[in-house]
N, C-alpha and C positions, 0 to 999 in steps of 0.2 A: 470977293468973297464969298466963300465956301459954302455950300449946301448945309441948312440946317437940318440935319436927318431926324432929330425928333418931332419939330414944326411938321415935316413933311409927312410923317406918319400920323401923326394929329391929324391932318387934313385928310386922311383918306378914309372911306368906309367899304364895311364888307356888306354884302348883298344889297349891292346898291339897287333900288325897285326900279330902276329905270333900264338896267342891264340884265337885271336876277330876276327869277320867276321862282319863290318855292314852292313846289308843290304838295299837295296833301300825301301822306303817306301813313296807311293802316298796315301794320304790322301784322294784324291778324290776317290780312288776304295775302301774306309774302309767300311764295312758295315754299315747298317743304324742303327744297335743297340750293344753295346758293347760284349754283351757276346758271338757272332759270331767270333768277333774280338780276343777276349779272348781266345777262344777255340785253334785257327787258329795260336795265337803267342806260347801258350802254348804246343800245337804240335812241332813247329819249335825248341823251346826251348829244348825241350826232343830228337829232332833230331839232335840240333848241341851239344849234348854231357852234359848238363846241368847235373850237378850230383845231385842235391834237388831241381828242379824247382817248387815244389809245396810247399816248404816252403816259408814264406813271414811274412812281420811285420805285427802285428795288434796292432792297438795303440788306448788307450783309455784314459779316463778322472778319477779321482779320484773326490771324494767329494766336494774339493775345487777348482776343474776345472783345476787342475794339470794335464800335459800330462803323459802316462806312456805307454811305448811298450817293446813288446817281438816278440822273433820268434816263430810262430806256424805252423801247417800244415794243407793246403789246404784238406779238406774231398771231397769235390766236389763243384758244380757249375751248376745252372740251372734257370731257369724262376723265380724260389722262392727264389735265391740270390745264395751267396757265403758261404759255410758252413765250420766251423771249430769246435773242441769240447774242454770242458775243464770242471774243476769242479764247480758247483755252490757257492762253498765256497770258491774258490781260489781268488785271489786277482784279478783277470781280472773280474772273476765271479760277484763278489760283485760290480763291477766297473759297470757292462754292466747293471747289476740290477738296481744301483740307475741313471744311466746315460745310456740307451741303444740306443747309439749311436757309431759308431766306423769307422776307416780308416784301410784299408788294402795295401800293399806296397807288389809287387812283383820286385826283380831286376836279370835279366837275363844277366851277363857280358860278355857272349860266344858271344851275338847278339847287344850287347850295347843298352839293353831294359828294360824298366822298366812300371809297371802299378799299377796307385792307383783307389783306390775306396773308397768311402766314403759315409756312409748314416746310418740308421735305423737298428737297428738289434735285431731279434725277438729269441724268444724260439722254437724248433722245437717239435714235441708229442714227448711225453718221449718213447712210442716205436718205434718212427724212430731213436733215441739217442740208445736204447738198440742195434738195429741193427746194426746201424755204427758202435758200439764197438764191437761186437761179430764178423764181416768180418772182423774187424782188427787181426793182428796177436797176439799170445800168449803172446808177451812181454807187445804190448799195454793195453790189458787184466790186466796183473799183475801189469803194472803202475797205472793202474785204481782204481784198489785194494787197492793199497799200502795208498792211499791217504793222507790225509793232508797237500794237496799242498797250499804250502805259508805259513804256520804255521811255529813258530820255532822250529827248531830241536835240541834237545838236545846235540846229538852225532852222528858219523857216524855209532857207532855200533846201536843205536836205528832205523837208518835207514838199517842197512844190516838184522836185524832181521823181519821186518815189508816187507820187500819185498821178504826177503826167505819165510815166510809164504804167501805172496801173490801169489808168483810164483808157490808154490804148489798147491793154490787153482785153479790157472786159468790153471796150467796143469788137475788137474784131473777133473775141472768141468767147462769145455769151454763155461760155460750159467749162470757164477755167473755175477750176478750183482753187480753196484758199482751205489748206490742210488742220489750220488749227479751228477753224468756224466752225462751233458747236451751238445747238439747240437745245436749250433748258427747257424744262416744266416742273414749273412747283405744283403740287399739291396739296392743297390745305388741307389743315387739318382746323383752321379756324378763319372765319370769316367774319366781316361786319360791316353793315352798311347803317351809311349816318345820313339822315335828312335833317337840314338846318329848318328850322323854324324862326319866322321875325321875332316872336316872344322869348327867345332864346330858351323854348319847349323843345329843344332837338330830338330825335327818336333814333335811335340805335337799336339794330336788331342783331343778335349776335348770334351766329352758327358755331356748332360745333361738332367734328366729324367723332362717332364713335363706333363701336363693334357691330351694334345695330343698324347704324347709318348717322342721318346729320338729326341733332337737337337744335331747339330753337327757343333765343330768349331774348328779354328787352336788357338796356344799360341803363344807366342814368347818366343824363347827359354831363 
């Protein structure tokens, strides 16, 4: 007998108090710019036991303007933007080349928090991409060296062969380069911080960048 998806969905809870703490959030005390609040919330997500708080949804648009999304890893965030990396020849790399705008979404259910960022995306200098790649694990380098991301894969045997060779190279040559590996930075024009509330009085603080700096306001939940 197959799984009853609707019955399974009805059995689930959002923000179960046994595993989720919904902390208070006073928007009047929020910093004047979003990076400081993001840094604080990220640290609190780590302290709350989120297993992978640095994973995020990267949303782009294809040549027809249709949306595309996938989970990637945050590589850093500073005054230049929120950074992530991929092959320039991958689907998302090609989409960013054609339409250099994107959105990032973080979700930390242990605290009932969500962060959304949207803005233009730029390519970091190649030297910074190399430094970022070589600061990561052997497995990350092997994955980058395997290449062919988003291309059609004939069989799993092809993947195993290419991956094995890439692992050997990464292990013997930690400075090996992946020419298409690219570091991107999203510099947000908009940032939204969502704090869940047990009575559904969710707090949403929206930042918008203007000529004079950041403005801040509230949104209805």
